N, C-alpha and C positions, 0 to 999 in steps of 0.2 A: 681699570675697575674702581682704583681710589677716586679717579675725578668723578666718577658717578655718585659713588658714596659721599662726598663732599657736598656734592649738589643737593642730596638728600639731606645732609645735616643743615644745610642753609636752608631747605625748607621746613624743615623742623623748626629751626628757629624763628622763621617768619611765621609758620602757624602757631608757634607758642604764644609769641609776643602778641599778635593779633586776637588770639582767644582770650588772652589776659586782658588785653585792651577794652574788647566789647565787654567782658564780665564787667570791667570797672566803670564803662559806661554804662552800662545796666543799673548798676547802682545809683549812680549818678543820678541818673532819669527817674528812678524809684523814688529817690529820696526827693527831689524836685517835685514828684508827682504828690507826695505825701506834705510837702510845704506850701502846695496851693490846695491841695484836697480836704486837709482836717480844719483848716481856719474857714473853709467853705461851707462845710458840714455844720461846724459851730455857729457860724454867722447866720447861715440859713433857718436854724433851728431857732436862734434868738428872734429873727424877722417873725416867722412863723407865728410865735408865740407872741411877740409884741403888736402885731396887726390889729388883733382882736381887742388888746387893749386900748389901742389907739381909735378905736372906731366910735367912741362915746365923745360927745362936746365937752366934757369936764377935763379931759387929759391938756395938760401943760402942751403949749407948742413946741418947747424944747424935747420933747419926748416924742412926738410927732415927727419933729426934723430928725432925731438922732436915728429913729427907725428908718426914715428914709434914706439918709446916708449909709446906714448897714445894709440895706436893702440894695444900694448902688454898688457898695462894695462887694457885695455877694454876688451880684450880677457880673462884675468886672472880672472876679476869681471865676466864677464859671465858664466864663467867657475865654479866659487865658487856659484854663485846664483844656478846654475843647481844641482851642488853637494851637498850644504848644504840645499837646497829646504826648506827654511824659510818660504816661502809663503804656501807650503802644511801643513807644521807641524804647523803653526798657524791655518789653518783650521781645522785639526785634534783636536788639543788641545781646540778649541773653540766648537765644537762640542761634546766632552767628557764632558767638564765643563756644557754643557746645558743639557746632559744626567745625570749628577749627580745632577743637579738642579731639574728635574723630579724626580729622585728616592727620595729626600729629601722632596719634597712636597707630595710624595705617603707616605712617612712616617709619615708628619703632619698629613695626612688623618687617618693614622693606629692608632696614639697617640688619636687623636679624638675619633675613634670609639671604642675603647678599654680601655680608661682610667678611666672609670666609671663600666665595666664589671667585674666581680667576680668570675662567674660560672665556674666550670670544662669544660662544653661543649664550652663556649666561649674561655676559655684557649685553648682548641685544634685548635679552629679556628683561634684564634689570632696567635699561633704558626705556623700553615698550612701558613698564610699571610705572616709571618716574615720569614719563610725558602725561599718564593719566593723572598723576596725583598733581602735577603743575597745572593741568587743565582745571582740575577739582579746585585748587587753590585760586587760580584764575576767576572760574564762575563764583566761586563765594564771594572773592572780593568785589566783584561788581554788584552783586544782590546783597551784600551786606550794608546796614545803616553807615552813613561816615563816621568817622572818628575825628575828634579833634585832635592837632598836634600835641596838645600838651595832654590830653588822657593817652595817646598812644607812647609819648616818650617815657611819662611814669611809669605806664606799664612796662615798657622796654627795659627801663632802669631796674625795676622789680624782678621781672622774669629772668634777665641776664645774671643777677645777682642771685638767683635761688635755684634755678632748674639744674638738674644734673644733666650735662650735654651728652648726648649718643656718643659713645665710643666705638670704634672700630676693635673686630678681634685682632691681637697680635700687635698691640701699643699704641693707646690712647687715640686721640683724635686727629682725623686726617688732615 
């Protein structure tokens, strides 16, 4: 039974690391969305206001050129924001992080349920439940947005240094 619980602990670590990594990726994507979105809104406002001023013939050509350049930059920022879709990415990473957190809590309950059980009948039940958890982790890994290696490694280091590892009754980690 200890081997089954050890595997559950490995899944717990994987779910925790991936969950944290997805939350970190969501923060990064949301920040990038703001870095493009806020200047885009500000420049759009400037262009919208300036266009009316440049309609008269008495306006200096440099002001007309500056308005055109700002309009071009605004269009580029809008295209980047639409193409890179950082807002959508942030939402998908956040949802994946929440799902990994849910699986991690399931594993907590699994360990609580089976940490004192030693009979063969209970082993079969534990293995069946652990297979379900494994399938859930595999499915989530397939449907989740891709994490960069850097984001995952930073999250792994942070998670490994901060989380209390689930222990088994009767003496420490398996």
